[in-house]
C-alpha positions as CSV (number, residue, x, y, z in Angstrom):
1,X,-70.8,-40.6,84.6
2,X,-69.3,-38.0,87.0
3,X,-67.1,-35.2,85.4
4,X,-63.6,-36.8,85.2
5,X,-61.9,-33.6,84.6
6,X,-59.7,-32.2,87.4
7,X,-61.0,-28.9,88.6
8,X,-58.7,-27.4,91.0
9,X,-61.3,-28.4,94.0
10,X,-61.2,-32.1,92.7
11,X,-57.1,-32.6,93.1
12,X,-55.8,-29.2,94.8
13,X,-52.6,-31.0,95.4
14,X,-52.3,-31.7,91.7
15,X,-53.5,-28.5,90.1
16,X,-50.3,-26.6,89.7
17,X,-48.3,-29.4,88.7
18,X,-47.2,-29.3,84.8
19,X,-48.8,-31.1,82.4
20,X,-47.7,-34.8,81.5
21,X,-48.6,-35.4,78.1
22,X,-50.7,-38.6,77.5
23,X,-50.0,-40.7,74.6
24,X,-52.4,-42.2,72.1
25,X,-53.7,-45.3,73.3
26,X,-53.3,-48.5,71.5
27,X,-55.9,-50.6,69.6
28,X,-55.8,-53.1,72.6
29,X,-56.8,-50.7,75.3
30,X,-60.1,-49.2,73.2
31,X,-63.6,-50.1,75.0
32,X,-66.9,-48.9,73.8
33,X,-68.7,-46.3,75.3
34,X,-71.1,-46.7,78.2
35,X,-75.0,-47.0,77.6
36,X,-78.1,-49.3,76.9
37,X,-80.6,-50.4,79.3
38,X,-78.7,-52.3,81.6
39,X,-76.0,-49.6,82.2
40,X,-79.4,-47.4,82.6
41,X,-80.7,-49.9,85.2
42,X,-77.7,-50.1,87.2
43,X,-77.2,-46.4,87.2
44,X,-80.5,-45.8,88.5
45,X,-79.8,-48.2,91.4
46,X,-76.7,-46.5,92.5
47,X,-78.5,-43.2,92.3
48,X,-81.7,-44.1,94.1
49,X,-79.6,-45.6,96.9
50,X,-77.5,-42.4,96.9
51,X,-74.3,-44.5,96.7
52,X,-71.0,-43.7,95.3
53,X,-69.0,-46.1,92.8
54,X,-65.2,-46.3,92.1
55,X,-66.2,-47.5,88.5
56,X,-67.1,-43.6,88.1
57,X,-64.7,-41.9,90.4
58,X,-61.8,-43.7,89.3
59,X,-62.9,-43.7,85.6
60,X,-62.7,-47.1,85.3
61,X,-62.7,-48.2,81.2
62,X,-64.8,-51.6,81.8
63,X,-67.6,-49.3,83.3
64,X,-69.9,-49.9,80.3
65,X,-69.6,-53.5,80.1
66,X,-69.8,-54.2,84.0
67,X,-72.9,-51.9,84.5
68,X,-75.0,-53.5,81.5
69,X,-74.5,-56.6,83.2
70,X,-75.6,-55.4,86.7
71,X,-72.4,-55.2,88.2
72,X,-70.9,-52.3,90.1
73,X,-68.5,-51.8,92.8
74,X,-69.8,-49.8,96.0
75,X,-67.2,-47.4,97.2
76,X,-67.9,-46.7,100.9
77,X,-66.8,-43.5,103.7
78,X,-67.8,-41.1,100.8
79,X,-66.0,-39.8,97.7
80,X,-63.3,-37.8,99.0
81,X,-59.8,-39.6,99.8
82,X,-57.3,-38.4,102.4
83,X,-54.6,-39.5,100.3
84,X,-52.8,-38.2,97.1
85,X,-51.7,-40.8,95.0
86,X,-50.6,-39.9,91.8
87,X,-51.7,-42.5,89.6
88,X,-55.5,-42.1,91.5
89,X,-58.7,-39.9,90.1
90,X,-61.1,-40.1,93.3
91,X,-61.1,-36.5,94.7
92,X,-58.6,-35.8,97.3
93,X,-58.7,-33.5,100.3
94,X,-60.5,-33.3,104.0
95,X,-63.9,-35.3,103.8
96,X,-66.7,-32.6,104.4
97,X,-68.6,-35.1,106.9
98,X,-68.7,-37.9,109.3
99,X,-69.3,-41.4,108.1
100,X,-72.9,-42.4,107.3
101,X,-74.3,-44.9,109.7
102,X,-77.1,-45.8,107.3
103,X,-74.7,-46.6,104.2
104,X,-74.4,-50.0,105.2
105,X,-78.2,-50.5,104.6
106,X,-78.2,-49.0,101.5
107,X,-75.3,-51.1,99.9
108,X,-77.0,-53.9,101.2
109,X,-80.3,-53.0,99.3
110,X,-78.5,-52.3,96.2
111,X,-76.5,-55.7,96.3
112,X,-80.1,-57.3,96.6
113,X,-81.9,-55.3,93.8
114,X,-78.9,-56.0,91.4
115,X,-79.6,-59.6,92.3
116,X,-75.5,-59.9,92.7
117,X,-73.9,-63.6,93.4
118,X,-70.6,-61.6,94.1
119,X,-70.3,-57.8,95.1
120,X,-67.1,-56.0,95.4
121,X,-66.8,-53.4,98.1
122,X,-64.2,-50.8,98.5
123,X,-63.7,-47.2,99.8
124,X,-61.5,-44.2,100.1
125,X,-58.8,-43.9,102.4
126,X,-60.1,-42.4,105.7
127,X,-57.0,-41.3,107.7
128,X,-59.1,-38.7,109.8
129,X,-60.8,-42.0,111.4
130,X,-59.3,-43.6,114.4
131,X,-59.9,-47.2,113.0
132,X,-59.4,-46.2,109.1
133,X,-63.1,-47.3,108.7
134,X,-62.8,-50.4,109.9
135,X,-66.0,-50.9,111.6
136,X,-67.7,-49.4,108.7
137,X,-66.5,-52.2,106.7
138,X,-67.4,-54.5,109.0
139,X,-71.2,-53.4,109.5
140,X,-71.5,-53.4,105.6
141,X,-70.2,-57.1,105.5
142,X,-72.7,-58.1,107.7
143,X,-75.6,-55.9,106.1
144,X,-75.2,-57.8,102.9
145,X,-74.6,-60.9,104.4
146,X,-78.0,-60.6,106.2
147,X,-80.1,-59.3,103.4
148,X,-78.2,-61.5,100.9
149,X,-76.8,-64.6,102.4
150,X,-76.4,-66.5,99.0
151,X,-73.8,-63.5,98.0
152,X,-70.0,-63.8,98.1
153,X,-68.4,-60.6,99.6
154,X,-65.0,-59.7,98.1
155,X,-63.4,-56.3,100.1
156,X,-60.8,-53.9,98.6
157,X,-59.6,-52.4,101.6
158,X,-56.9,-49.2,102.5
159,X,-53.8,-50.1,104.4
160,X,-55.3,-48.9,108.0
161,X,-51.4,-47.9,108.1
162,X,-51.9,-45.3,111.3
163,X,-54.5,-47.8,112.9
164,X,-53.7,-50.2,115.6
165,X,-53.7,-54.0,114.8
166,X,-57.7,-54.2,116.2
167,X,-58.7,-52.4,112.9
168,X,-57.6,-55.2,110.6
169,X,-58.9,-57.5,113.1
170,X,-62.8,-56.1,113.0
171,X,-62.6,-56.4,109.2
172,X,-61.4,-60.0,109.2
173,X,-63.9,-61.1,112.0
174,X,-66.9,-60.1,109.8
175,X,-65.7,-62.7,107.4
176,X,-65.5,-61.5,104.1
177,X,-65.3,-64.0,101.5
178,X,-62.2,-62.3,99.7
179,X,-59.7,-59.3,101.5
180,X,-58.1,-57.7,98.5
181,X,-55.4,-54.9,99.0
182,X,-53.7,-53.7,96.4
183,X,-50.2,-52.8,96.4
184,X,-50.4,-50.8,93.1
185,X,-47.2,-50.7,91.8
186,X,-43.5,-51.9,92.9
187,X,-41.6,-51.0,95.7
188,X,-39.2,-48.4,94.2
189,X,-42.0,-46.1,92.7
190,X,-43.6,-46.0,95.7
191,X,-42.6,-42.2,96.7
192,X,-43.5,-41.1,93.7
193,X,-46.8,-42.9,93.1
194,X,-48.2,-43.9,96.3
195,X,-46.4,-41.4,98.6
196,X,-48.7,-41.9,101.7
197,X,-48.2,-45.6,101.6
198,X,-45.6,-48.1,102.7
199,X,-45.1,-51.4,100.5
200,X,-43.8,-53.4,103.4
201,X,-46.9,-52.7,105.7
202,X,-49.2,-53.3,102.5
203,X,-47.4,-56.4,101.9
204,X,-47.8,-57.3,105.9
205,X,-51.3,-56.5,105.8
206,X,-52.2,-59.1,103.7
207,X,-50.0,-61.5,105.3
208,X,-51.7,-60.7,108.8
209,X,-55.1,-61.6,107.0
210,X,-54.1,-64.8,106.7
211,X,-52.3,-65.5,110.1
212,X,-56.1,-64.3,111.7
213,X,-57.8,-66.5,109.2
214,X,-55.9,-69.2,106.9
215,X,-59.3,-70.1,105.2
216,X,-60.1,-66.5,103.8
217,X,-58.8,-65.9,100.1
218,X,-56.4,-62.7,99.9
219,X,-55.9,-60.7,96.7
220,X,-53.7,-57.9,95.5
221,X,-52.8,-56.2,92.0
222,X,-50.3,-54.1,90.6
223,X,-50.4,-51.7,87.8
224,X,-47.7,-51.6,85.1
225,X,-46.8,-49.1,82.4
226,X,-45.9,-46.6,85.2
227,X,-42.1,-47.0,85.2
228,X,-41.2,-50.4,86.5
229,X,-39.0,-53.1,84.8
230,X,-40.1,-56.6,84.3
231,X,-37.5,-57.7,87.1
232,X,-39.2,-55.7,89.7
233,X,-42.5,-57.0,88.7
234,X,-41.1,-60.6,89.2
235,X,-39.7,-59.6,92.7
236,X,-43.3,-58.4,93.7
237,X,-44.9,-61.5,92.9
238,X,-42.2,-63.2,95.0
239,X,-42.8,-61.0,97.7
240,X,-46.6,-61.6,97.4
241,X,-46.1,-65.5,97.5
242,X,-44.3,-65.1,100.6
243,X,-47.3,-63.2,102.1
244,X,-49.2,-66.4,101.0
245,X,-51.4,-64.2,98.8
246,X,-53.5,-66.3,96.6
247,X,-55.0,-64.1,93.8
248,X,-52.8,-61.4,91.7
249,X,-54.3,-58.9,88.9
250,X,-51.9,-56.9,87.0
251,X,-53.4,-54.3,84.5
252,X,-52.0,-51.4,82.5
253,X,-52.1,-48.0,84.0
254,X,-54.3,-45.5,82.1
255,X,-53.5,-41.6,83.2
256,X,-56.8,-39.9,84.2
257,X,-55.9,-36.5,83.3
258,X,-52.4,-34.7,82.2
259,X,-51.8,-33.9,85.9
260,X,-51.6,-37.3,86.6
261,X,-48.6,-39.4,86.8
262,X,-47.6,-40.4,83.1
263,X,-47.8,-43.3,81.4
264,X,-44.2,-44.6,80.6
265,X,-45.2,-47.3,78.2
266,X,-48.5,-49.2,77.1
267,X,-47.6,-53.1,77.8
268,X,-48.4,-55.2,75.2
269,X,-51.0,-58.2,75.4
270,X,-48.2,-60.8,75.0
271,X,-46.0,-59.5,77.8
272,X,-49.2,-59.6,80.1
273,X,-49.5,-63.2,79.1
274,X,-46.0,-63.8,80.0
275,X,-46.5,-62.3,83.4
276,X,-49.5,-64.6,83.9
277,X,-47.7,-67.7,83.2
278,X,-44.6,-66.5,85.4
279,X,-47.3,-65.5,88.6
280,X,-48.9,-69.3,88.0
281,X,-45.5,-70.8,88.2
282,X,-45.1,-69.1,91.3
283,X,-48.2,-70.6,92.6
284,X,-50.9,-68.3,93.1
285,X,-54.3,-70.1,92.6
286,X,-55.2,-67.2,90.6
287,X,-54.2,-64.8,88.1
288,X,-55.7,-61.9,85.7
289,X,-53.2,-60.1,84.0
290,X,-54.4,-58.5,80.9
291,X,-54.6,-54.5,79.8
292,X,-57.9,-53.9,80.9
293,X,-57.7,-56.1,84.3
294,X,-59.0,-54.3,87.0
295,X,-59.3,-55.3,90.9
296,X,-63.0,-56.1,90.1
297,X,-63.6,-56.8,86.8
298,X,-65.1,-60.0,86.2
299,X,-64.3,-60.7,89.8
300,X,-67.7,-63.1,90.3
301,X,-66.3,-65.2,87.5
302,X,-62.7,-65.3,88.7
303,X,-63.9,-66.1,92.6
304,X,-65.7,-69.3,91.2
305,X,-62.3,-70.2,89.5
306,X,-60.5,-68.9,92.8
307,X,-62.5,-71.7,94.7
308,X,-62.3,-74.4,92.3
309,X,-58.6,-74.0,92.3
310,X,-58.0,-74.1,95.7
311,X,-60.6,-77.2,96.2
312,X,-58.4,-79.0,93.6
313,X,-55.3,-78.2,95.5
314,X,-56.9,-79.8,98.7
315,X,-58.3,-82.7,96.8
316,X,-61.9,-81.8,97.3
317,X,-64.4,-82.9,94.7
């Protein structure tokens, strides 16, 4: 695992901020420390292919479980993000180098070696690139498809907010099986939590995916425990359904360091169950709402359920 402390060089924009107290985690949040042969084998494949994973960079609590099963979420386009979201532990700043043209091939090689039936590929934000990295996403999708034609591909993209419409079109034309872009939080918290983004732009991005390819599954997620209230979460559900989003994830926000956005509260599992029930009632094909839910957690199993739910809705055996 990478060092997840907050040296000044990792988050220079947070270094001078006052510390936020980190409350003790309840017992339903606790997970086992990563380790074991499966974990080590996955780590070796990532290192041998010189790949970055969001599992490590974001300090995901599920990394031990997922890596022990050979499931890792690749993070393309480097390990430095041009945004500075207050919740995120990925390093921020100016990326040190251009995109690695060989990275799509290395991702495809790792997917093949891991024998994945379903892979999730995400990235840092690259506002320094004209197309936001859209072509790099498309090349990575094509490389994985060529090397592992039976593997379904889920992407978790930036918002391409500074790009023309052709950026999104490039990615959709590469035909991933699932297009995911996280709204992350309720609109009222965007200025504090996600200052470089715009709520309705992100929502429109996902709506546009469906307009370009109605058959493509769309997915989005939010965190709770940032200071939102229940009604604002319900409104996000309504907005997502208006954009024809198929799959919703809701997970507990966990504060990476004292310099990050504070945890407002730990949401009880019963409340997550209530959110799940409400979301299904609003027409989502698939919902994952638990304290430890993350975008790529159990993504392969969830995709199978998502596809089955659509087939049932369409009356396909």
